[in-house]
N, C-alpha and C positions, 0 to 999 in steps of 0.2 A: 879493302872494303869489298864486300860481295856485291853481286848484282842487286839493284834496288828491290826491296821486298814490296809486295802488293800492299795497298793501303787498307782502310778500315775493314775489319772482319774477314780478311782474305787470306787467312793462314790455311794453306792447302799443301798437299804433298808436292815436292819439288817438280816443276814442269821440265820437260825435255829441253835441252839447250837449243835455242833458236838459231837458225842459220843466219850467217851474216848477210846483210843487204847487198844486192849486186849493183844497185844504181838507183838514181832518182825515180825513174819510171817504175821500177819494181817496187820501190818504197811507197810510191803513191798508190799502187794497186793494193798494197798490204794494209794501208791505213783504212779502217772501216768507217768512212766518213758518215754514212747514213746513220749508223748506230751512235757514233760520237756526237753527231748533231742532235740526236734525240736526248742524249745526256746533257748537252749544252742547253737545250730547251728546258729541261728540268731545272737546271741552275738558274736560267733566266726567269722562269715563272716563280720560283721560290724567292729569289732575290727581289724581284719586282713587287711581289705581294707584301713583303716585309715593309717596304718604304712607301707603298701606294697611298696610305692614309694621309701622308704629309701634304699631298696636293689636293686632298678632298676634305680637309678639316672643317671648313665653315658649313658645308652641306651636311656632313655626318653629324656635327654637333647639333644642328637644328633638328634633325630627324630623331636623334637619340635623346634630346632634351638635356644635354650636359654641356659644360664649357669646352672651349677649344683645347685648353690644356688637358682636361680629362680625356677628350677624344684622342689627343696626342699620345696618351699612354697605350693606345692600341698598337703602336709601333714597339714600345718598350715591352709589353707583355708577350708579343710575338718572339722577340729576342730572348726573353726569359724562358719561354716554352722550349726553345732550342737549347739554351744554356743548361737548364736544369735536368733535361731528359736525354740529351744525346748520348751520354755515357751509359746510363742504365739500359736504355733501349738498344744500344749497340751490343751490349753484353747479352741481353735477353734474346736477341735475334741472330746471334753470331752463326748459328748452325743453319739458318735459312739459306736457300739458294738465292743468289743475288737478284735474278730477274723477278722472282716472286716477291722479294722484299721491296724492290723498287716499285713494283706495281701496287703493292699494299700501301706503301707510304704515300704515293701520289694519289691513290684513291681517297685516303683519309684527308689529304690536302684539298682535293676537290670538294669533299663533303663540308669541310670547315669553311671554305670560301663561300659555298652556297648558303650556309647558315648565316654567315656575316652579311651577305647580300640581302637576306630577307628579314633579318632581325630588327626589331624596333625597341629592344630592351638592352640597355647598356651592359648589364651583367652578362647576358647571353652572348652579346657581341664580344666581350672580353674573353669569355670562356672559349668561344670559337677561334679567336685569334691565338689563344694559348695552344689549342689543339693544332692549329695550322703550323705554329712554330715547332711543335713536337714532330709533326710529320716531315717538315722541311729539314730539321736537324738530323733525323734518321736517314733521310735521303742523302744529305750532304756527307754524312759519315761514311757512306759506302761509295759515292760517286767517283771520288779520286782513284781509289783502288780499282774500281770497275773499269774506268776509262783506261788505266794503264794495262790491265789484263786483257783488253781487247786488241792490243797492238803488239807487234814484234818488239823485242827488247830495245833496239836502237831507236824506235819510234815512240817509246813511252812518253817522253817529254812532249812531243808534238800532240799525241793523243790527249794528254792532260790539258795542254794549252787550248785545244779545240773545245773540250768540255767546259773549261773555266771561262771561255769567252762570253758565256751568258751573263756574267757579273757586270762588266762595263756596259754591255748592250742594255741591260736592264736599267742601270743607273743613268745612262746618258740619253737613251731613246725611249725606254719603256715607261719611266716615271712621267716625262712630259706627255707622252701619248696617252697614258692612263688618266692623267689630270685633264687633258683636253676632252677625252671621252666622257669623263664625269661632268665636265662643264656643258657640253652640248646635249647630253642626255641627263643622267643623274649618277650619283656615286654608286648606287646599287648596280647599275649596268656595268660599271667598271669592274666590280668584283665578280659579277656573273660572267663577264668576258674572261676572267681568269679561270673560272670553272670550265667554260667552254674550251679554252685552250688546253687545259689539263686533260679533258676527256679526249681531245684529239691526240694529245701526247701519249695517253695510255694505249690507244690503238697503235700508235707508232712504235712504242716500246715493245708491245706484244708481237708486232710483225717483223721488226728490223733489228732488235738488240739481242745478240746471242746470250745464252744463259751461262753462268759460272757457278761453281759450288761455293758454299760457305765454309765455315771452319770445320775441321775434322771433328768427328764425334769425341766429346769429352774435353775439347779445348774451348776456352773462352777468353775474351780480351783481358789482359792484365794491365790495368791502368797504373797501379803503383809500381809494378815492375817496369813498365815502360818509362816511368820517370827516372828510374835508375840507369837507363840506357844512356851512354855517353852521347851528348849532343841534343837529346830530347829537351831538357830544360832550356837550353839556349834557343831552340826553334820556337818553343812555346812562349818564351819571354818576348822574342822579336814579334811573334804574331800578336800578342796582347797589346804591346805598346805601339806597333806600327799601325794596326787597325784602329786603335784609339785615336792616334794622331790624325789619320786620314778622315775618320768619321766626324770628329768635332768640327772640322772645317766643311766637309761635304754636306753634312746634315743642315748646316746653316748658311750654305753658299748663297741662297736667295737673299737672306737678310744682309749678308756681307756686301753683296753687289748693290742692294738697295741703298745701303748707307753710303756707297760710293757714287750714287746717282746713276747706276747702271742697271737698275731693276728690270728695264725693258730688254736687256741683253742676256737674261738668265738662260733662256732656251739655247741661244747661240753658244754661250760659254759651255753649257753642258754638252752640246753637240761637238764642240771642239775637243773637250775632254774625252768624250767617248770615241771619237775617230782616232785620236792619238793613242787611246788605250788599246784599240784593236791593232795598231802598229806595234805597240809594246808586246802584246800577246804573241804576234807573229815572230818577233825577234827572239823572245824567250823560247817559244816552241822550237825554233830552228837551232838554238845554241845551248839549251839547258843540259843536254846530255854531256857536254864538256865544260860548261862555263857557269854552273849553278852559283858558285861563290862570287865570281866577278859580276854576274848579272844582278845578284842581290845587293851588292855594294853599289852598283850603278843605279839601281832602282831607288835606293835610299838617298843617294846624292841628288838624283833628278827631282824627287819630291821635295827635298830640302831646298834646292835651287828655286823651285816654283814658290815655296813659302817665302823665301827671301825676296823674290820679285814682288810678291803681293804685299810684303811688309814695307818695302822701301819705295816701290814705284806704283803703288795702287792708284795714285791720283792721275795716272796716265793710262787711259783705256787700252792702247795697243799693247802695253806691257801686261795688262790683266789677261788679255787674250793669249799672249805668248805664254804666260804662266799656266793657263789652262791646258795648253798643248804639252808643255814640259811635265806638268802634273800627270796628265794622262799617259804619256810615254813611260814615266816611272812607275805609276801604279798599275797599269794594265796587266803586267805579268806577275805581280806580287802574289795573287792567289795560287798560281801555278808553282811559283818558286817555293812558297811556304809549304804547300801540300807535298811537293816532291821532297823537300828537306825533311819534313816530318816523317814521311814514309821510310826514307832511307835511314834516318837516325834511329827510328824505332826498331829496326832489325826484325827479329821474329816476334816483336811486340808492336809491329806497325799499326795494328788495329787499335790498340789502346792509345797510341800516340795520336792517331788521326781523330779519334773520338774526343780526346782532350783538346786538340787543335780547334775542332768545330765548336766546342763549348767555349773556349776562350775567345774565339773570333766573335761570337755573339755577345759574350760578356763585354767585350771591347766596344761593340756597336751600341749596346745599351748605355754603357758608361760614356761613350762619346756624345750621345744625345744629352745626357745629364750634365756633363762637364761643359759642353758647348752652351747649353742653356744658362748655366750659372755665369759663365764668362760674358755672355750677351747681356744678362741682366745687371751685372756688377761693373764691368770695365768696358763693355762694348765690343762690337765685332772686330775692331782693329787689333784685338789681342789674339785672334785666331792664328794668323800666320806665325807669330812669334812663339806661341804655345806649341804649335806643330814643330817648329824648329828645335825647341828645347827637348821635346820628346824624342826627336830623331837622333839626338846625340848618343844616348845609351843604346839605341837600336844599332847604329853604325859601330859602336864600340864592341857590342856583343858579336855581331857578324864578323868583324875583323879578328876577334879573339878566338872564335870557334873555328879555327882553320884546320883542326884535326878531326873533330866530330861536329856535326850540325851543319856547318857550311864549309866543307873540307876544300883545301886548295887542290887536292888530287883525289879523283874518284876512280876506284879500281875498275878496269875494263872500259874506261871511257876515253 
């Protein structure tokens, strides 16, 4: 297997062979942390904005004059905006230089959040959320490849881990902070804060993130051809089912804890999950260049263990907190693992594979909200851990079977 290709829309002439790293100190100097942290902030802002309405539903519903369930669809329409447009937008902008494309997508994101913050019309709010999802999906489709191309070959995994750290930080710290801000001020201020942060990020990107070229003239992402690449279907399946499993529990974790009589501990449980996720990201970033397959198996088993603890011992609060830590350890590195696996399996069609991965990721998030809601209304929150366990069985089976392509046991040059 050749050196991992760049991710979304990053098909460029072969780069010169990079020199081997001479030691930890030199490696640290080569890792462009300031630029990578800018990309991580882009991941953070887009991830947080997707789920922010979940903590602001009552106030948003009152202002928009619709029910809480209708307001909840602002989360779904955001995910649909990403799912429906990531592939065509990635194809249409494949030739753009990466920095220009990232600045354009984040500018559109800031505009959409501003409209959301000032709108008093439900239809306009939904349209703005859809546009925000489009901008976020375009950014996501290029961020993985961009992060990897900013680092030396042996540090690509660490670079991607830094960039993807924005996800657990957004879920564990950002959502509670946004909810608190909405409570002490109002929900519009929370969305305006997202706009303000994005404006700061635009200046940061302009000043600190190196540019990279897009696709060579005449080349465009090949989505269907990417599907025929060995390993790509396996990675996409794992992405769809793993994210679905995670989301159906995470999206309703407050309801789950409330039913256990632990509603007052929701913030603490999320904090434990987030802190453990950061540890998981660090471990994956340090080992992914040699242990992608083993780390993916370990992540699946850890999340399954957390689900089992919640299913069997949820009546004992200490085990719930333990499960949150185990869950975070397993889930934290999953975005990095799947982005890396998709990029490598896609070969010279890595751009198409990454665009499809982003699309399926958001389809899974939208589906997780729907499936979780149905479970909650029909059989109760106690079904969440067991459903998660059932979904993880085929995930583990596909990862174990895809030992040649997708999640290879051996990676050339690693």
